[in-house]
N, CA, C and O atoms as CSV, one atom per row, in Angstrom:
chain,resi,resn,atom,element,x,y,z
A,1,UNK,N,N,9.815,4.865,12.740
A,1,UNK,CA,C,9.760,5.475,11.424
A,1,UNK,C,C,10.340,4.503,10.405
A,1,UNK,O,O,11.337,3.829,10.664
A,2,UNK,N,N,9.706,4.443,9.260
A,2,UNK,CA,C,10.128,3.523,8.220
A,2,UNK,C,C,10.932,4.259,7.151
A,2,UNK,O,O,10.604,5.388,6.784
A,3,UNK,N,N,11.991,3.610,6.653
A,3,UNK,CA,C,12.733,4.127,5.521
A,3,UNK,C,C,12.091,3.664,4.226
A,3,UNK,O,O,11.324,2.702,4.215
A,4,UNK,N,N,12.403,4.344,3.146
A,4,UNK,CA,C,11.802,4.028,1.852
A,4,UNK,C,C,11.986,2.565,1.470
A,4,UNK,O,O,11.083,1.958,0.894
A,5,UNK,N,N,13.141,1.995,1.784
A,5,UNK,CA,C,13.431,0.600,1.419
A,5,UNK,C,C,12.588,-0.407,2.194
A,5,UNK,O,O,12.537,-1.578,1.817
A,6,UNK,N,N,11.929,0.023,3.266
A,6,UNK,CA,C,11.089,-0.888,4.041
A,6,UNK,C,C,9.596,-0.697,3.739
A,6,UNK,O,O,8.742,-1.162,4.494
A,7,UNK,N,N,9.287,-0.002,2.622
A,7,UNK,CA,C,7.906,0.239,2.233
A,7,UNK,C,C,7.581,-0.453,0.918
A,7,UNK,O,O,8.445,-0.609,0.055
A,8,UNK,N,N,6.340,-0.863,0.776
A,8,UNK,CA,C,5.868,-1.463,-0.470
A,8,UNK,C,C,4.726,-0.611,-1.005
A,8,UNK,O,O,3.885,-0.131,-0.245
A,9,UNK,N,N,4.706,-0.430,-2.315
A,9,UNK,CA,C,3.641,0.324,-2.979
A,9,UNK,C,C,2.734,-0.690,-3.645
A,9,UNK,O,O,3.164,-1.419,-4.538
A,10,UNK,N,N,1.482,-0.742,-3.218
A,10,UNK,CA,C,0.521,-1.727,-3.717
A,10,UNK,C,C,-0.623,-0.984,-4.409
A,10,UNK,O,O,-1.287,-0.146,-3.799
A,11,UNK,N,N,-0.847,-1.298,-5.683
A,11,UNK,CA,C,-2.003,-0.757,-6.398
A,11,UNK,C,C,-3.033,-1.863,-6.477
A,11,UNK,O,O,-2.789,-2.914,-7.070
A,12,UNK,N,N,-4.205,-1.617,-5.868
A,12,UNK,CA,C,-5.209,-2.677,-5.815
A,12,UNK,C,C,-6.006,-2.769,-7.116
A,12,UNK,O,O,-5.857,-1.942,-8.016
A,13,UNK,N,N,-6.845,-3.782,-7.191
A,13,UNK,CA,C,-7.592,-4.035,-8.422
A,13,UNK,C,C,-8.645,-2.972,-8.699
A,13,UNK,O,O,-9.264,-2.983,-9.763
A,14,UNK,N,N,-8.858,-2.052,-7.757
A,14,UNK,CA,C,-9.803,-0.956,-7.945
A,14,UNK,C,C,-9.089,0.338,-8.337
A,14,UNK,O,O,-9.728,1.376,-8.503
A,15,UNK,N,N,-7.769,0.275,-8.484
A,15,UNK,CA,C,-7.002,1.436,-8.914
A,15,UNK,C,C,-6.464,2.311,-7.800
A,15,UNK,O,O,-5.791,3.306,-8.072
A,16,UNK,N,N,-6.744,1.965,-6.550
A,16,UNK,CA,C,-6.199,2.742,-5.435
A,16,UNK,C,C,-4.787,2.273,-5.137
A,16,UNK,O,O,-4.472,1.089,-5.257
A,17,UNK,N,N,-3.950,3.207,-4.751
A,17,UNK,CA,C,-2.571,2.868,-4.427
A,17,UNK,C,C,-2.322,3.101,-2.945
A,17,UNK,O,O,-2.724,4.118,-2.380
A,18,UNK,N,N,-1.653,2.138,-2.332
A,18,UNK,CA,C,-1.354,2.184,-0.908
A,18,UNK,C,C,0.148,2.050,-0.704
A,18,UNK,O,O,0.830,1.373,-1.473
A,19,UNK,N,N,0.651,2.696,0.328
A,19,UNK,CA,C,2.030,2.485,0.750
A,19,UNK,C,C,1.956,1.779,2.098
A,19,UNK,O,O,1.273,2.220,3.022
A,20,UNK,N,N,2.692,0.654,2.179
A,20,UNK,CA,C,2.601,-0.224,3.347
A,20,UNK,C,C,3.987,-0.591,3.849
A,20,UNK,O,O,4.897,-0.810,3.049
A,21,UNK,N,N,4.158,-0.661,5.161
A,21,UNK,CA,C,5.392,-1.233,5.691
A,21,UNK,C,C,5.460,-2.707,5.283
A,21,UNK,O,O,4.486,-3.441,5.448
A,22,UNK,N,N,6.577,-3.131,4.765
A,22,UNK,CA,C,6.725,-4.502,4.282
A,22,UNK,C,C,6.424,-5.518,5.380
A,22,UNK,O,O,5.868,-6.582,5.104
A,23,UNK,N,N,6.784,-5.201,6.614
A,23,UNK,CA,C,6.603,-6.180,7.687
A,23,UNK,C,C,5.136,-6.435,8.058
A,23,UNK,O,O,4.861,-7.405,8.763
A,24,UNK,N,N,4.188,-5.608,7.615
A,24,UNK,CA,C,2.771,-5.882,7.909
A,24,UNK,C,C,2.098,-6.687,6.795
A,24,UNK,O,O,0.991,-7.193,6.979
A,25,UNK,N,N,2.759,-6.807,5.649
A,25,UNK,CA,C,2.180,-7.553,4.537
A,25,UNK,C,C,2.461,-9.034,4.702
A,25,UNK,O,O,3.562,-9.436,5.079
A,26,UNK,N,N,1.468,-9.823,4.419
A,26,UNK,CA,C,1.611,-11.272,4.539
A,26,UNK,C,C,1.921,-11.864,3.170
A,26,UNK,O,O,1.180,-11.629,2.215
A,27,UNK,N,N,2.980,-12.609,3.064
A,27,UNK,CA,C,3.297,-13.286,1.807
A,27,UNK,C,C,4.068,-12.429,0.822
A,27,UNK,O,O,4.690,-11.433,1.192
A,28,UNK,N,N,4.019,-12.827,-0.415
A,28,UNK,CA,C,4.774,-12.204,-1.493
A,28,UNK,C,C,4.232,-10.818,-1.812
A,28,UNK,O,O,3.019,-10.639,-1.927
A,29,UNK,N,N,5.109,-9.843,-1.954
A,29,UNK,CA,C,4.676,-8.483,-2.272
A,29,UNK,C,C,4.994,-8.088,-3.712
A,29,UNK,O,O,4.670,-6.973,-4.122
A,30,UNK,N,N,5.612,-8.960,-4.477
A,30,UNK,CA,C,6.087,-8.579,-5.807
A,30,UNK,C,C,4.973,-8.367,-6.818
A,30,UNK,O,O,5.155,-7.596,-7.760
A,31,UNK,N,N,3.833,-9.016,-6.664
A,31,UNK,CA,C,2.766,-8.898,-7.655
A,31,UNK,C,C,1.400,-8.851,-6.972
A,31,UNK,O,O,0.486,-9.580,-7.356
A,32,UNK,N,N,1.266,-8.007,-5.977
A,32,UNK,CA,C,0.023,-7.917,-5.213
A,32,UNK,C,C,-0.973,-7.015,-5.925
A,32,UNK,O,O,-0.588,-6.001,-6.505
A,33,UNK,N,N,-2.253,-7.379,-5.884
A,33,UNK,CA,C,-3.291,-6.503,-6.425
A,33,UNK,C,C,-4.445,-6.326,-5.444
A,33,UNK,O,O,-5.520,-5.854,-5.814
A,34,UNK,N,N,-4.214,-6.707,-4.201
A,34,UNK,CA,C,-5.228,-6.517,-3.181
A,34,UNK,C,C,-4.588,-6.619,-1.804
A,34,UNK,O,O,-3.507,-7.186,-1.643
A,35,UNK,N,N,-5.274,-6.060,-0.820
A,35,UNK,CA,C,-4.827,-6.108,0.561
A,35,UNK,C,C,-5.952,-6.684,1.404
A,35,UNK,O,O,-7.130,-6.516,1.088
A,36,UNK,N,N,-5.576,-7.363,2.477
A,36,UNK,CA,C,-6.601,-7.797,3.422
A,36,UNK,C,C,-7.068,-6.567,4.191
A,36,UNK,O,O,-6.403,-5.531,4.169
A,37,UNK,N,N,-8.196,-6.673,4.862
A,37,UNK,CA,C,-8.714,-5.558,5.656
A,37,UNK,C,C,-7.710,-5.159,6.740
A,37,UNK,O,O,-7.507,-3.972,7.000
A,38,UNK,N,N,-7.092,-6.145,7.364
A,38,UNK,CA,C,-6.108,-5.866,8.415
A,38,UNK,C,C,-4.884,-5.143,7.841
A,38,UNK,O,O,-4.383,-4.194,8.444
A,39,UNK,N,N,-4.406,-5.590,6.682
A,39,UNK,CA,C,-3.266,-4.927,6.042
A,39,UNK,C,C,-3.627,-3.491,5.668
A,39,UNK,O,O,-2.829,-2.578,5.879
A,40,UNK,N,N,-4.815,-3.286,5.117
A,40,UNK,CA,C,-5.251,-1.959,4.687
A,40,UNK,C,C,-5.265,-0.975,5.860
A,40,UNK,O,O,-4.947,0.201,5.685
A,41,UNK,N,N,-5.629,-1.446,7.042
A,41,UNK,CA,C,-5.662,-0.584,8.230
A,41,UNK,C,C,-4.266,-0.073,8.598
A,41,UNK,O,O,-4.130,0.987,9.208
A,42,UNK,N,N,-3.242,-0.822,8.230
A,42,UNK,CA,C,-1.876,-0.460,8.600
A,42,UNK,C,C,-1.130,0.254,7.467
A,42,UNK,O,O,0.040,0.608,7.608
A,43,UNK,N,N,-1.822,0.458,6.347
A,43,UNK,CA,C,-1.232,1.129,5.193
A,43,UNK,C,C,-1.844,2.517,5.045
A,43,UNK,O,O,-2.855,2.831,5.673
A,44,UNK,N,N,-1.223,3.336,4.214
A,44,UNK,CA,C,-1.754,4.663,3.919
A,44,UNK,C,C,-2.228,4.697,2.476
A,44,UNK,O,O,-1.534,4.236,1.570
A,45,UNK,N,N,-3.420,5.247,2.274
A,45,UNK,CA,C,-3.983,5.433,0.944
A,45,UNK,C,C,-3.275,6.627,0.306
A,45,UNK,O,O,-3.452,7.763,0.747
A,46,UNK,N,N,-2.478,6.374,-0.723
A,46,UNK,CA,C,-1.695,7.427,-1.370
A,46,UNK,C,C,-2.611,8.501,-1.949
A,46,UNK,O,O,-2.259,9.680,-1.924
A,47,UNK,N,N,-3.773,8.125,-2.468
A,47,UNK,CA,C,-4.686,9.095,-3.058
A,47,UNK,C,C,-5.179,10.107,-2.025
A,47,UNK,O,O,-5.428,11.262,-2.370
A,48,UNK,N,N,-5.322,9.699,-0.779
A,48,UNK,CA,C,-5.723,10.634,0.272
A,48,UNK,C,C,-4.575,11.563,0.648
A,48,UNK,O,O,-4.800,12.715,1.018
A,49,UNK,N,N,-3.358,11.067,0.554
A,49,UNK,CA,C,-2.207,11.894,0.905
A,49,UNK,C,C,-2.025,13.050,-0.070
A,49,UNK,O,O,-1.698,14.164,0.338
A,50,UNK,N,N,-2.235,12.786,-1.353
A,50,UNK,CA,C,-2.016,13.833,-2.346
A,50,UNK,C,C,-3.299,14.452,-2.863
A,50,UNK,O,O,-3.262,15.452,-3.581
A,51,UNK,N,N,-4.424,13.874,-2.510
A,51,UNK,CA,C,-5.702,14.477,-2.803
A,51,UNK,C,C,-6.197,14.314,-4.232
A,51,UNK,O,O,-7.096,15.040,-4.655
A,52,UNK,N,N,-5.640,13.397,-4.968
A,52,UNK,CA,C,-6.094,13.191,-6.346
A,52,UNK,C,C,-5.882,11.754,-6.747
A,52,UNK,O,O,-5.007,11.082,-6.200
A,53,UNK,N,N,-6.661,11.269,-7.686
A,53,UNK,CA,C,-6.492,9.915,-8.192
A,53,UNK,C,C,-5.294,9.817,-9.129
A,53,UNK,O,O,-4.672,8.760,-9.232
A,54,UNK,N,N,-4.969,10.908,-9.810
A,54,UNK,CA,C,-3.822,10.929,-10.725
A,54,UNK,C,C,-2.780,11.893,-10.220
A,54,UNK,O,O,-3.094,13.025,-9.854
A,55,UNK,N,N,-1.537,11.447,-10.200
A,55,UNK,CA,C,-0.453,12.341,-9.791
A,55,UNK,C,C,0.743,12.085,-10.568
A,55,UNK,O,O,1.763,12.743,-10.365
């Protein structure tokens, strides 16, 4: 289980937001606007969790 401090929130260039464990992200996470396919598989799409594009 991951704690909040070990998660990164990434909003991609298409407007989707993902929450990812920091250890699965490759490289700098401070200004990311996209995920690789492999990273995306290990992240959760926040919009699916809450069921809306705006929250």
